[in-house]
DRENVEX-457729 format. One record per residue (C-alpha): x, y, z negated; residue in one letter. Coordinates in steps of 0.05 Angstrom, whole numbers, padded with zeros to 5 digits, always signed. Each point is the difference from the previous one (the first is absolute). Example, Ala and Ser with C-alpha at 12.3 -4.5 7.8 and 13.67 -1.06 7.14 Angstrom:
// DRENVEX-457729
+00246-00090-00156A/+00027+00069+00013S/
END
This chain:
// DRENVEX-457729
-00389-00115-00181X/-00051+00055-00002X/-00023+00041-00060X/-00071+00004-00024X/-00037+00027-00060X/-00013-00071-00025X/+00072-00022+00007X/+00025+00062-00036X/-00049-00012-00057X/+00023-00073-00004X/+00072+00023-00004X/-00015+00047-00057X/-00035-00056-00038X/+00059-00047+00011X/+00049+00054-00022X/-00038+00014-00064X/-00006-00075-00015X/+00075-00011+00008X/+00018+00059-00045X/-00049-00024-00052X/+00030-00070+00001X/+00070+00027-00006X/-00014+00048-00056X/+00068+00028-00021X/+00038-00056+00033X/+00037+00002+00067X/+00006-00054+00053X/+00072-00022+00010X/+00037+00020+00064X/+00068-00020+00027X/+00053+00039+00036X/+00064-00024+00034X/+00040-00002-00065X/-00051-00046-00035X/+00006-00075-00002X/-00055-00032+00041X/-00005+00058+00049X/+00017-00042+00061X/-00046-00059-00017X/-00057+00050-00013X/+00012+00032+00068X/+00002-00069+00033X/-00064-00025-00033X/-00045+00061-00005X/+00026+00053+00047X/+00026-00040+00060X/-00032+00048+00050X/+00048+00055-00021X/+00064+00006+00041X/+00054+00051-00015X/+00046+00027+00053X/+00063+00031-00030X/+00020+00067+00030X/+00067-00030+00023X/-00036-00049+00045X/-00030+00054+00045X/+00040+00034+00055X/+00035+00063-00026X/-00022+00038+00062X/-00073-00016-00015X/+00009+00025-00072X/+00029+00065+00025X/-00056+00012+00051X/-00056-00017-00048X/+00026+00040-00059X/+00013+00061+00045X/-00071-00007+00027X/-00031-00001-00070X/+00039+00062-00020X/-00021+00035+00065X/-00073-00014-00014X/+00007+00025-00071X/+00036+00063+00022X/-00055+00015+00050X/-00052-00005-00055X/-00042-00054+00033X/-00003-00046-00061X/-00065+00022-00032X/-00045-00021-00058X/-00068-00029+00019X/-00067+00008-00034X/-00024-00071-00013X/-00056-00035-00038X/+00023-00039-00061X/-00048-00027-00053X/-00057+00044+00024X/+00043+00062-00004X/+00031+00043+00054X/+00074+00009-00017X/+00063+00021+00036X/+00052-00054+00009X/+00060+00006-00046X/+00047-00015+00058X/+00007+00038+00066X/-00011-00040+00063X/-00008-00004+00075X/-00024-00056+00046X/+00039-00019+00063X/-00019-00054+00048X/-00027-00023+00066X/-00031+00057+00040X/-00074+00008-00016X/+00001-00043-00062X/-00029+00019-00067X/+00003-00031-00069X/-00053+00000-00055X/+00031+00012-00068X/-00040+00013-00063X/-00061+00020+00040X/+00041+00049+00041X/+00016-00008+00074X/+00072+00015+00017X/+00017+00018+00072X/+00066-00030+00023X/+00053+00046+00029X/+00024-00040+00061X/+00067-00036-00003X/+00024+00040+00061X/+00037-00062+00023X/+00001+00026+00072X/+00030+00064+00027X/-00047+00059+00007X/+00013+00003+00075X/-00023-00072+00007X/-00066+00012-00036X/-00011+00069+00027X/-00012+00029-00069X/+00034+00053-00041X/-00035-00004-00067X/+00058+00013-00047X/+00071+00026-00003X/+00060-00044+00017X/+00024-00008-00072X/-00069-00023-00023X/-00005-00048+00059X/+00069-00029-00015X/-00020-00011-00073X/-00063-00038+00021X/+00039-00042+00049X/+00050-00019-00054X/-00056-00028-00042X/-00025-00038+00061X/+00069-00031+00004X/-00007-00022-00072X/-00069-00027+00015X/+00028-00040+00058X/+00054-00029-00045X/-00051-00020-00053X/-00046-00032+00052X/+00057-00045+00021X/+00032-00012-00068X/-00062-00017-00041X/-00014-00063+00040X/+00072-00027-00003X/+00001-00029-00069X/+00017+00065-00035X/+00063-00003-00043X/+00025-00069+00017X/+00060+00028+00038X/+00015+00060-00044X/+00073+00012-00017X/+00029+00035-00059X/+00016+00074+00006X/+00074+00017+00000X/+00003+00038-00065X/+00048+00003-00058X/+00002-00059-00048X/-00031+00038-00058X/-00058+00025+00042X/-00007-00069+00031X/-00013-00031-00068X/-00056+00049-00012X/-00034-00014+00067X/-00065-00037+00005X/+00031-00053+00045X/+00049-00019-00056X/-00058-00009-00048X/-00028-00050+00049X/+00067-00035+00007X/+00005-00009-00075X/-00068-00033-00001X/+00018-00050+00055X/+00058-00046-00015X/+00002-00026+00071X/+00005+00070+00031X/+00066+00009+00036X/+00047+00050-00033X/+00001+00067+00035X/-00066-00010+00036X/-00061+00040-00020X/-00072-00021+00013X/-00050+00053-00019X/-00062-00043+00004X/-00024-00065-00031X/-00011-00065+00037X/-00026+00016+00070X/-00076+00006+00000X/-00041-00022+00058X/+00012+00047+00058X/-00061+00036+00028X/-00021-00031+00066X/+00002+00043+00062X/+00033+00067+00016X/-00011+00055-00051X/-00013+00069+00027X/-00002+00054-00052X/-00044+00054+00030X/+00007+00055-00052X/+00047+00023-00055X/-00023+00041-00059X/+00058+00045-00022X/+00002+00019-00074X/+00043+00052-00034X/+00004+00000-00076X/+00039+00048-00044X/-00006-00017-00074X/+00020+00071-00019X/-00061+00026+00036X/-00049-00054-00022X/-00034+00019-00065X/-00021-00049-00053X/+00024-00066+00030X/-00041-00055-00032X/+00032-00057-00039X/-00010-00068+00030X/-00055-00029-00046X/+00006-00076+00003X/+00074-00016-00003X/+00035+00063-00026X/+00042+00006+00063X/+00006+00076-00005X/-00026+00061+00036X/-00041-00013+00063X/+00003+00044+00062X/-00053-00044+00033X/-00046-00044-00042X/-00020-00072+00010X/-00034-00013+00067X/-00007-00043+00062X/+00015+00033+00068X/-00069+00004+00030X/-00034-00003+00068X/+00053-00045+00031X/-00007-00061+00045X/-00011-00059-00046X/+00066-00032-00025X/+00041+00047+00043X/+00068+00020-00029X/+00021+00068-00025X/+00071+00026+00010X/+00029+00056-00044X/+00063+00042+00009X/+00023+00036-00063X/+00046+00061+00001X/+00020+00038-00063X/+00034+00068+00000X/+00018+00044-00059X/+00015+00068+00028X/-00032+00050+00048X/+00047-00022+00056X/-00026-00071-00002X/+00064-00032-00025X/-00012-00073-00017X/-00006-00018-00073X/+00042-00062+00010X/+00071+00011-00024X/+00021+00057-00045X/-00065-00002-00039X/+00006-00064-00040X/-00031+00032-00061X/-00065+00015+00036X/-00059-00046-00008X/-00016-00036+00065X/-00068-00009+00032X/-00032-00067-00010X/-00060-00038+00024X/-00044-00041-00047X/-00041-00060+00022X/-00053-00040-00035X/-00050-00054+00016X/-00066+00037+00006X/-00042-00001-00064X/+00045-00052-00032X/+00026+00011-00071X/+00038-00066-00005X/+00050+00003+00057X/+00059+00046-00017X/+00009+00061+00044X/+00059+00011+00046X/+00041+00064+00001X/+00048+00013+00058X/+00049+00059+00002X/+00012+00033+00067X/+00064+00032+00024X/-00004+00054+00053X/-00009-00034+00068X/-00029-00064-00027X/-00060-00030+00035X/-00051-00052-00020X/-00055-00039+00032X/-00065-00024-00031X/-00018-00061+00042X/-00052-00054+00005X/-00058+00015-00048X/+00042+00038-00052X/-00035+00066+00012X/-00069-00030-00011X/+00015-00046-00059X/+00049+00047-00036X/+00004+00073-00018X/+00060+00046+00001X/+00019+00066-00030X/+00058+00050+00009X/+00040+00017-00062X/+00032+00068+00001X/+00075+00012+00001X/+00036+00065-00013X/+00012+00021+00072X/-00047+00018+00056X/-00021-00058+00044X/-00028-00012+00069X/-00034-00064+00021X/-00022-00022+00069X/-00054-00053-00008X/-00013-00037+00065X/-00068-00033+00007X/-00045-00038+00047X/-00061+00045-00010X/-00068-00029+00015X/-00020+00045+00058X/-00059-00034+00032X/-00040+00064-00012X/+00059+00047-00011X/+00030+00019+00067X/-00014+00058+00047X/-00016-00050+00055X/-00053-00032-00045X/-00036+00064-00018X/+00003+00026+00072X/-00034-00064+00024X/-00053+00009-00054X/-00013+00070+00026X/-00009-00026+00070X/-00050-00051-00026X/-00043+00054-00030X/+00007+00050+00057X/-00020-00053+00051X/-00071+00012-00024X/+00004+00075+00016X/-00019+00025+00070X/+00023+00069+00023X/-00038+00031+00057X/+00053+00020+00052X/-00040+00062+00022X/-00026+00029-00065X/+00049-00031-00049X/-00058-00020-00045X/+00006-00064-00041X/-00048-00057-00010X/+00002-00070-00031X/+00000-00060+00047X/-00029-00049-00050X/-00045+00012-00060X/+00002-00070-00030X/+00006+00006-00077X/+00060-00047-00001X/+00036+00041+00053X/-00014+00066-00035X/+00022-00029-00067X/+00065-00026+00031X/+00015+00068+00030X/-00013+00034-00067X/+00047-00048-00035X/+00055+00018+00048X/-00016+00074-00008X/+00009-00007-00076X/+00063-00041+00007X/+00033+00053+00044X/-00019+00055-00049X/+00014-00031-00067X/+00056-00050+00015X/+00039+00042+00050X/-00016+00074+00008X/-00010+00018-00074X/+00061-00041-00019X/+00043+00033+00053X/-00022+00072-00010X/+00005-00007-00076X/+00070-00031-00005X/+00026-00030+00066X/+00004+00068+00034X/+00055+00023-00048X/+00051-00040+00040X/-00014+00037+00066X/+00052+00052-00018X/+00052-00055+00004X/-00030-00043+00055X/-00060+00019+00044X/-00011-00070+00029X/-00070-00006-00031X/-00025+00070+00018X/-00030-00013+00069X/-00030-00069-00016X/-00035+00029-00061X/-00025+00060+00038X/-00030-00048+00052X/-00030-00042-00057X/-00034+00063-00027X/-00028+00015+00069X/-00028-00071+00004X/-00030+00009-00070X/-00035+00064+00022X/-00031-00037+00059X/-00024-00052-00049X/-00031+00057-00041X/-00042+00017+00061X/-00022-00073+00002X/-00024+00005-00072X/-00042+00061+00018X/-00033-00041+00055X/-00013-00061-00043X/-00075-00002-00010X/+00006-00040-00064X/+00038+00058-00032X/-00046+00056+00023X/
END
């Protein structure tokens, strides 16, 4: 799902039309306490699957939450300059991209360069691009990614069991709201998803995760959700873009309310929790869905939910991390890809072994045009993007430094090819 000027203009027109049709009215939305919540989830949001925090291994929670706090303490969660509605703006949330080595992800016309998972020991790979604490944090998020890859294809919440909590807290849990809506649900069992949707065929391999850190206290002028009146939004309505078609998205949510990263679950019952809102895209007739998230909860957007629906993030009172695991569309977004493109262009350059002088092997217009297209791609899609924003992460992890230096050397050789192109002289 790629952005373009035309699509952005169409979105603005649709947005204005919906607001004009609504006037001062709001579209209804349902939360867990509302009658009809479960049937609405079943009928209109069946691609959404919630994983309660209690259904994940406690050890995994500990590793992931410690990793997120480590990355925050090292200062590597940064705001990006992105293109939104024809304006260059800084993201309201701080973020970092982790993923498969050499992968990138296009987000709001900005290329993000993935910090590697570091799933193997430095000695094995022969690299020493970051300190041990940083490496361990990245590896913990790789462990979460591995869990998601396996879990998302196994029917989601079918086998979830209720958390062992006190009776009063149990009654407030989302699972109990589902139990009340289903007369045939066995007492004491909690299912945090609707009727099982069709499982995606084939093995899912999330290749990147976009980490987000949001602190409402530091986010000025949070906008009110405009269509339903759901409350303040930390992230507005959107689809996750530039993903493999109909691929799932997995999200881990962790809320903390003090500088030490203490979880907001327990002892902070008066605090407003974070929530996600979902709606059918550009539809004013289907009620929206609002889902509260406890710290450690996960959810999947499966099947075509991400393409047919939009979601937003509604702010709670505490700071929140999210790790959003995606199958990024990387056909033209890996280091291997752009290196092969460079080799294509440079194969038309001959270097004299004695004098070191350069000459072009072929002068066919189609060949010269192809080389110039690669030259521009390297400069505008990779080098400028990296030196402008991607390079900021080298003080935490230097994995990209040498490949990008080599890419710049290749670009300089392509510059010499331009000077020898007779059509440009």
